[in-house]
C-alpha positions in Angstrom: 18.2 -13.6 12.5 18.4 -17.3 13.4 15.2 -19.3 13.7 13.2 -16.6 11.8 11.0 -18.0 9.0 11.9 -15.8 6.1 9.7 -16.3 3.0 8.1 -14.2 0.2 4.6 -14.7 1.6 5.1 -14.2 5.4 3.0 -14.7 8.5 -0.2 -13.0 7.4 -0.8 -15.5 4.6 0.3 -18.5 6.8 -2.3 -17.4 9.4 -5.1 -16.6 6.9 -4.9 -19.8 4.9 -5.9 -21.8 8.0 -9.4 -20.2 7.9 -9.4 -19.3 4.2 -7.9 -22.3 2.4 -7.1 -21.7 -1.3 -7.9 -24.2 -4.0 -6.3 -22.7 -7.1 -8.7 -22.0 -9.9 -7.9 -23.4 -13.4 -5.7 -21.3 -15.7 -7.3 -19.8 -18.8 -7.5 -22.2 -21.6 -8.7 -21.1 -25.0 -10.2 -17.9 -26.2 -13.3 -16.5 -24.4 -15.3 -13.3 -24.3 -16.6 -11.2 -21.4 -18.1 -7.9 -20.6 -15.1 -6.8 -18.6 -11.7 -8.5 -18.1 -9.7 -7.5 -15.0 -5.9 -8.1 -15.1 -4.7 -8.7 -11.6 -6.4 -10.2 -8.5 -5.0 -8.2 -5.6 -7.1 -5.7 -3.7 -7.6 -3.4 -6.6 -8.6 -6.0 -9.1 -10.9 -7.8 -6.7 -12.5 -4.7 -5.4 -13.1 -3.7 -9.1 -14.7 -7.0 -9.8 -16.8 -6.8 -6.7 -18.0 -3.3 -7.6 -18.8 -4.3 -11.2 -21.1 -7.1 -10.0 -22.6 -4.7 -7.4 -23.4 -2.2 -10.1 -24.6 -4.7 -12.7 -25.1 -8.2 -11.2 -25.6 -9.8 -14.6 -22.3 -8.6 -15.9 -19.9 -11.2 -17.1 -16.5 -10.4 -15.4 -13.3 -12.4 -15.9 -10.3 -11.9 -13.7 -6.8 -13.0 -14.7 -4.1 -13.5 -12.1 -0.5 -14.4 -12.8 -0.1 -16.4 -9.5 -2.7 -16.8 -6.7 -5.3 -14.1 -6.0 -4.5 -12.1 -2.9 -1.0 -13.5 -2.5 1.0 -10.5 -3.8 1.3 -7.1 -2.1 -2.4 -7.4 -0.9 -1.6 -10.4 1.2 1.6 -9.2 2.8 1.4 -5.5 3.4 1.3 -3.8 6.8 -2.5 -3.8 6.9 -2.9 0.0 7.5 -6.2 1.1 6.2 -5.4 4.8 5.7 -7.0 7.9 4.2 -5.3 10.4 2.0 -5.4 13.4 4.5 -1.6 13.2 4.9 -1.3 13.9 1.2 -3.5 17.0 1.5 -0.6 19.4 1.0 0.4 17.7 -2.3 -3.2 17.7 -3.5 -3.7 21.4 -2.6 -0.6 22.3 -4.6 -1.8 20.2 -7.6 -5.6 20.8 -7.8 -6.6 23.4 -5.3 -8.5 23.2 -2.0 -12.0 22.1 -3.0 -10.9 19.2 -5.2 -8.2 18.2 -2.7 -10.9 17.9 0.1 -13.1 15.9 -2.3 -10.4 13.3 -2.7 -9.7 13.1 1.1 -13.4 12.8 1.9 -13.8 10.0 -0.6 -10.8 8.2 1.1 -12.7 8.5 4.4 -15.6 6.6 2.8 -13.2 3.8 1.8 -12.0 3.3 5.4 -15.6 3.0 6.6 -16.5 1.0 3.5 -14.0 -1.8 4.2 -15.3 -2.2 7.7 -18.9 -2.3 6.6 -18.1 -4.8 3.8 -16.3 -7.1 6.3 -19.4 -7.0 8.6 -21.9 -7.5 5.8 -20.0 -10.3 4.1 -19.0 -12.0 7.4 -15.3 -11.7 6.6 -13.3 -11.6 9.8 -10.3 -9.6 8.6 -9.5 -8.2 12.1 -10.8 -4.8 11.1 -10.2 -2.3 13.9 -10.3 1.5 13.9 -7.7 3.3 15.9 -6.2 6.2 14.0 -2.6 6.7 12.8 0.2 8.3 14.7 3.1 10.0 13.0 5.9 10.0 15.6 9.3 11.8 15.7 12.1 9.4 16.7 14.9 12.1 16.3 15.2 15.8 16.8 15.3 16.3 13.0 11.8 14.8 12.7 10.1 17.1 15.2 7.5 19.2 13.4 7.6 17.1 10.3 3.8 17.0 10.4 3.3 20.8 10.6 2.5 21.1 6.9 -0.3 18.5 7.2 -1.8 20.1 10.3 -1.7 23.6 8.7 -3.3 22.3 5.5 -6.1 20.6 7.3 -6.8 23.8 9.3 -6.7 25.9 6.1 -9.4 23.8 4.5 -11.7 23.7 7.6 -10.8 20.1 8.6 -8.6 20.7 11.6 -10.1 17.6 13.3 -8.4 15.4 10.8 -4.8 16.0 12.0 -4.0 16.8 15.6 -0.5 17.6 16.8 0.6 15.6 19.9 3.1 16.5 22.6 5.6 13.9 23.7 3.4 13.1 26.7 0.3 12.7 24.5 2.2 10.3 22.2 3.5 8.3 25.2 0.0 8.0 26.6 -0.9 6.0 23.5 2.3 4.1 23.1 5.4 4.3 25.3 8.9 4.3 23.8 11.9 6.4 24.9 12.5 7.1 21.2 9.3 9.0 20.7 9.6 12.8 21.0 6.2 14.0 19.8 3.9 13.4 16.9 0.5 13.8 15.2 -2.7 11.8 15.2 -4.7 11.3 12.0 -8.2 10.9 13.2 -9.5 8.2 10.9 -7.6 4.9 10.1 -8.1 1.3 10.7 -6.0 -1.9 10.6 -6.7 -5.3 9.1 -5.0 -8.6 8.9 -4.3 -8.0 5.2 -4.3 -11.6 4.0 -7.6 -12.4 5.7 -9.0 -9.5 3.8 -7.6 -10.5 0.5 -8.5 -14.1 0.8 -12.0 -13.3 2.1 -12.5 -10.9 -0.8 -11.3 -13.6 -3.2 -13.9 -16.0 -1.8 -16.8 -13.5 -2.0 -15.9 -12.4 -5.5 -16.1 -16.1 -6.6 -19.4 -16.4 -4.8 -20.7 -13.4 -6.8 -20.1 -15.3 -10.0 -16.9 -13.7 -11.2 -14.8 -16.1 -13.4 -11.3 -16.2 -11.9 -8.3 -17.8 -13.7 -5.2 -18.0 -11.6 -1.7 -18.9 -12.8 -2.6 -17.1 -16.0 -0.1 -14.2 -16.5 -1.1 -11.7 -19.1 1.5 -11.3 -21.8 -0.2 -8.6 -23.8 -3.0 -6.2 -23.2 -4.3 -4.3 -26.2 -6.1 -1.0 -26.1 -9.2 -2.6 -27.6 -9.7 -4.7 -24.5 -8.1 -8.1 -25.4 -6.0 -9.7 -22.7 -3.6 -12.4 -24.0 -2.1 -15.3 -21.9 0.0 -18.3 -23.0 -3.2 -20.4 -22.6 -5.6 -18.2 -24.5 -7.2 -14.7 -24.6 -10.1 -12.8 -23.2 -11.9 -10.3 -25.5 -14.0 -7.9 -23.6 -15.8 -4.6 -24.0 -13.5 -3.1 -21.3 -10.3 -4.1 -19.6 -8.9 -3.1 -16.2 -5.2 -3.1 -15.5 -4.7 -3.6 -11.7 -1.3 -5.2 -11.3 0.6 -2.9 -8.8 4.3 -2.9 -9.5 4.0 -5.1 -12.6 2.2 -2.1 -14.3 5.7 -0.9 -15.4 6.0 -4.0 -17.7 3.1 -2.9 -19.9 3.7 -0.5 -22.9 2.5 3.0 -22.2 3.2 2.8 -18.4 7.0 2.2 -18.3 7.8 5.8 -17.1 4.7 6.2 -15.0 5.9 4.5 -11.8 9.0 3.2 -10.1 9.4 -0.1 -8.2 10.9 -0.6 -4.8 10.5 -3.1 -2.0 9.4 -2.9 1.6 10.0 -5.6 4.3 8.4 -6.7 7.5 9.0 -8.7 10.6 6.6 -9.9 13.3 7.0 -11.1 16.9 5.6 -14.1 18.7 2.5 -13.1 20.8 3.6 -10.5 23.4 0.4 -9.2 25.0 2.2 -8.5 28.2 4.6 -6.1 26.4 1.8 -4.4 24.6 0.0 -3.9 27.9 3.3 -2.7 29.6 3.8 0.1 26.9 0.2 1.1 26.9 -0.4 0.4 23.2 -3.9 -0.8 23.6 -5.9 1.6 21.4 -5.1 -0.1 18.1 -3.2 2.9 16.6 -1.1 2.4 13.5 2.2 4.1 14.0 5.0 5.2 11.8 8.1 7.4 12.2 8.9 10.5 10.1 12.0 9.2 8.2 11.9 9.4 4.4 12.3 5.6 4.3 9.9 5.1 7.2 9.4 2.4 9.8 5.8 1.5 10.2 4.4 -0.7 13.1 1.3 -2.0 14.6 -0.2 -4.6 16.9 -2.4 -7.6 16.0 -5.5 -9.1 17.5 -3.5 -12.1 18.8 -1.0 -9.8 20.6 1.9 -9.6 18.2 3.9 -6.5 17.1 4.7 -6.1 13.4 7.2 -3.6 12.0 8.1 -2.8 8.4 10.8 -0.7 6.7 10.4 1.0 3.4 14.1 1.0 2.7 14.3 -2.0 0.4 15.8 -2.3 -3.0 14.9 -0.8 -6.4 13.2 -2.9 -9.1 14.1 -2.7 -12.8 11.3 -2.0 -15.3 8.7 -3.8 -13.3 10.6 -7.1 -13.6 10.5 -9.5 -10.7 13.7 -9.8 -8.7 14.0 -12.3 -5.8 15.7 -9.7 -3.6 12.5 -7.6 -3.7 10.8 -10.5 -1.8 13.5 -11.9 0.4 16.0 -9.3 1.6 17.8 -10.5 4.7 19.5 -7.1 5.3 16.3 -5.2 5.1 14.6 -7.7 7.4 17.5 -7.5 9.9 17.1 -3.7 9.9 13.4 -4.0 10.7 14.1 -6.5 13.5 16.8 -4.3 15.0 14.6 -1.2 14.9 11.8 -3.1 16.6 13.9 -3.9 19.5 15.4 -0.4 19.6 12.0 1.2 19.8 10.7 -1.3 22.3 13.5 -2.7 24.5 10.9 -4.8 26.4 11.0 -7.1 23.3 14.6 -8.1 23.9 14.6 -11.8 24.6 11.3 -12.3 22.8 11.2 -14.0 19.4 10.8 -12.5 16.0 9.2 -15.4 14.2 8.7 -14.3 10.6 10.1 -12.0 8.0 8.9 -11.2 4.5 8.7 -8.5 1.9 7.8 -7.6 -1.7 7.7 -4.8 -4.3 5.5 -1.7 -4.2 4.5 0.6 -7.0 5.9 4.1 -6.3 4.0 7.1 -7.7 6.0 10.1 -8.8 3.5 12.3 -6.9 2.9 10.0 -3.9 -0.7 9.9 -5.1 -2.6 6.9 -6.6 -3.4 7.4 -10.3 -6.5 6.2 -12.2 -7.4 6.7 -15.9 -8.1 5.2 -19.3 -6.3 4.5 -22.5 -8.8 3.3 -25.1 -10.8 0.5 -23.5 -8.1 -0.2 -20.9 -8.7 1.5 -17.5 -5.8 1.6 -15.0 -5.0 2.1 -11.4 -1.5 2.2 -9.8 0.9 4.2 -7.7 -0.2 3.3 -4.2 3.3 3.7 -2.8 2.7 1.2 -0.1 -0.5 2.8 1.2 -3.0 0.9 -0.9 -5.3 -0.9 1.5 -7.9 1.9 1.8 -7.3 3.6 -1.6 -7.7 0.4 -3.5 -11.3 0.1 -2.2 -11.9 3.6 -3.6 -10.0 2.6 -6.8 -12.3 -0.3 -7.3 -15.3 2.0 -7.2 -13.6 4.3 -9.7 -12.4 1.6 -12.1 -15.8 -0.2 -12.2 -17.4 3.1 -13.2 -14.8 3.8 -15.8 -15.2 0.3 -17.3 -19.0 0.8 -17.5 -18.6 4.4 -18.7 -20.6 5.7 -15.7 -19.4 9.2 -15.0 -20.1 10.6 -11.5 -18.5 12.3 -8.6 -16.0 9.4 -8.1 -14.8 9.5 -11.7 -14.5 13.3 -11.4 -12.0 13.1 -8.5 -8.6 14.7 -9.0 -6.8 11.3 -8.8 -8.6 10.3 -12.1 -6.6 11.5 -15.2 -4.3 13.7 -13.2 -1.6 15.8 -14.8 1.2 13.4 -15.7 4.5 13.2 -13.9 7.0 10.7 -15.2 10.1 9.0 -13.9 13.2 8.8 -16.2 13.5 5.7 -18.5 15.5 2.6 -17.6 18.4 2.1 -16.8 18.5 5.7 -15.4 15.5 5.1 -13.2 17.0 2.0 -11.6 20.6 3.4 -11.3 19.5 6.8 -10.1 16.9 5.3 -7.7 19.6 3.0 -6.2 22.0 5.8 -5.7 19.3 8.0 -4.1 18.1 5.2 -1.9 21.6 4.7 -0.5 21.8 8.4 0.2 18.4 8.4 1.9 19.5 5.4 4.1 22.7 7.3 5.1 20.8 10.5 5.7 18.1 8.8 7.8 20.7 7.0 9.9 22.7 10.1 10.5 19.7 12.0 11.7 18.6 9.1 13.9 22.0 9.3 15.6 21.8 13.1 16.0 24.4 13.8 13.4 24.3 16.0 10.3 24.4 13.9 7.2 27.5 14.3 5.0 27.0 17.0 2.3 27.0 14.6 -0.6 24.4 12.3 1.0 22.3 15.3 1.9 22.5 16.7 -1.7 21.7 13.3 -3.4 18.8 12.7 -1.0 17.3 16.1 -1.9 17.3 15.4 -5.7 13.8 13.9 -5.9 12.2 17.0 -4.4 14.4 19.2 -6.7 13.1 17.2 -9.6 9.5 17.5 -8.5 9.1 13.9 -7.3 7.6 12.8 -4.1 9.2 9.6 -2.8 8.2 7.5 0.2 7.3 7.8 2.9 
């Protein structure tokens, strides 16, 4: 991948900082008090801070961020603003039909809420509704969506998930690799860094005290957040640090950490027009370690691959950010799916860690005065907005229909402890890569890879996609 700019931040942030320049705020110095302290300034932490000020404008809110707000997963993800309808089968199994539908309807509100917020706050995050297509790129993937379609029909929401023939898929986006699919009715896309930096600016405008370059070294259950420069003592604390959650005591078995990696092309509006991909649909295939792809307002095509490396106990590893093999896989897949891109430049590659939930569902709850949210499994743009609403209410002890949702204080499912989680995850990941590759090529996976790839489901775990 010569001439590709490969960094841990990527093209989204390079583009967004031209319109949303960032002057870092000062690190925390000394001990202070606040009504609420929020640890983490990605989407979840910033939406929580925004919602806290919306509920109680006079509230004193302090946000602590280890690096720069909006520059982690929130600034470099795929920008898919998704609902939770594709998790309806999981929800029905865990909590029943009525509570499952409540969660999905709440996630609908989040998709609309982000668009309305961008309009009201004059944040041009390239918000565009267009639905999400699941597509089969091999014979083995055909019908992968049947369980979702059947679940939506069973709960009286058939309009949420519509099966598509091959011709119907190709009418929206032409690729010889596509064999059929499903359309999820409600979804949107954003330029994720424009959203995260715009949110950062509006939170500061609202009077939130933001201290960047202030990593929290200890968070106690009585609401005290300690950094090397000082501490914040608050009536309530919110832990919103994505993959870093696993570093905090009490959360070490609650999630796993893996990485996902993206590439993006130069502007290719002619190619987008040629393949008929003009409706703004988000698209992903039906592999376990999926490929996800979308267009941008300025005529680029971006594609990511969820087949990166495993993290160890929430620790930061450089290979989780810059993985040239994973980026090369993404670029190769992009050209395989859309041959018209051959000869056109892939300009940027980047990646980073994601927090993987054992149930594939985000998790919210409380431990003492600390309220937490994590487990977005790479699908957090929409659910973090909902999570901000939930966590603000938990921090203020306001119980309502949002805090009663089934993703708040769910039955616990845990990953094994380290080093078994890392070693087992790495072995399973390699088996999933081999299995997906074999099925893509029309071959049966070897028996050992097939067995190892099946272990998560046998153990009751739901891994990406």
